[in-house]
N, C-alpha and C positions, 0 to 999 in steps of 0.2 A: 666435427665436435661442437663449432660454433652454432649450425643449422639448429642441432638439436637442446640447446640452450635457447637459441631464440623461438622455437615450438614451444617449449617448456612454457618459456617467459608468457606468449601468445595465451595460451591454453589457461594459466594462473590468470592473467587479464580477462580473460572472459569466463571462467568459474568465479571471480572476483561480481565482475558484470551483472552475470546471472543473481549471486545472492542479493546485490543493491535493486535490482527490478525485482527479484520476490518480494526484499523487503519494503519496497517503495508500494508495490501494489497492495502486500498486506497492510501498511497504512492506509492507504485509497480507501480501502474498503471498511475499515475500522470507523475514519472520518465520514463514510457515507451514510453507515450505519449509526453513528450517534447525531450524524443531522438529522435522520429519518426518526428516529426514536426522538428529539428535539421537538421537529414542528410535529410528530403525532401527539408529543402532550401538551407541545403550545395548540394544539387542533381544540384536542379535549380540553385541556382550561377553557378556551374558548367558548365552545358550546357549554360546558360548564356555568360558566360567569352568565351565559345570555340564559339558561335554562332558571 
């Protein structure tokens, strides 16, 4: 009985960790995308102002 409870708890913990990792990856990707867009806009603005 106790063992099955422990296994269940570990599975819940792992599942929770996976969700956190997925969320963190999504956040990192969106942040990287935003940074790329910002830098691209910055480069575009720089070339525009130079022209």
